[in-house]
C-alpha positions in Angstrom: -1.9 -49.6 27.4 1.1 -51.8 26.6 1.1 -53.3 23.2 -1.5 -50.8 21.9 -0.7 -48.0 19.5 0.2 -44.8 21.4 -2.1 -41.9 20.9 -0.5 -39.5 23.4 3.2 -40.0 23.8 3.5 -37.1 26.2 1.7 -39.0 28.9 3.5 -42.3 28.6 5.7 -43.5 31.4 8.6 -44.1 29.0 8.6 -40.4 27.8 8.2 -39.1 31.3 11.3 -41.2 32.3 13.3 -39.8 29.4 12.4 -36.3 30.5 13.3 -37.1 34.1 16.8 -38.0 32.9 17.1 -34.6 31.3 16.5 -33.0 34.7 18.8 -35.4 36.6 21.8 -35.8 34.3 21.3 -33.4 31.4 23.9 -30.9 30.3 21.9 -28.0 29.0 19.1 -30.5 28.7 21.1 -32.9 26.5 21.5 -36.4 27.7 23.5 -39.3 26.3 20.9 -41.9 25.4 22.9 -44.9 26.7 23.3 -43.1 30.1 19.6 -42.5 30.3 18.7 -46.1 29.4 21.1 -47.4 32.1 19.7 -45.0 34.7 16.0 -45.8 33.8 16.8 -49.5 33.9 18.0 -49.2 37.4 14.9 -47.4 38.6 12.3 -49.1 36.3 13.7 -52.5 35.3 10.5 -53.6 33.6 10.2 -50.5 31.4 10.9 -51.4 27.8 10.3 -49.8 24.4 8.5 -53.1 23.4 5.7 -52.2 25.8 5.0 -49.2 23.4 5.3 -51.1 20.1 8.9 -50.0 19.5 12.0 -52.1 19.0 14.5 -49.6 20.6 14.8 -46.5 22.7 15.8 -44.6 19.6 12.5 -45.6 18.0 10.6 -44.3 21.0 12.4 -40.9 20.7 11.7 -40.9 16.9 8.0 -42.0 17.1 7.1 -39.6 19.9 8.4 -36.6 18.0 9.0 -34.9 21.3 12.8 -34.9 21.3 15.7 -33.5 19.3 18.5 -35.9 18.6 22.2 -35.4 17.9 25.0 -37.9 17.1 28.2 -36.8 18.7 31.6 -38.3 18.2 33.5 -39.7 21.2 36.7 -41.7 21.5 34.7 -44.9 21.3 32.6 -43.9 18.3 29.2 -42.1 17.8 27.0 -41.3 20.8 23.3 -40.4 20.5 22.2 -37.5 22.7 18.7 -36.2 23.0 16.7 -33.5 24.7 13.1 -32.3 24.6 12.2 -30.2 21.6 12.1 -26.5 22.4 8.8 -24.7 21.6 
């Protein structure tokens, strides 16, 4: 329920969309977060971290504890990549 504390991140639309991006554009599962946000925004323009009590997509990834995160250098600076945690 939007605006309510999240009890089960795995079943949220926002997490399912992040995982969908892994399948669509992932490289060994890793996805640049900014590419995922752009792609999700095109398909689901109303989907926002604020609906889940988070101020950013990075906060969703952190709060859900379902993803690994790496910061990789690029010619334009640091880029955040993510993928689902391996069991």
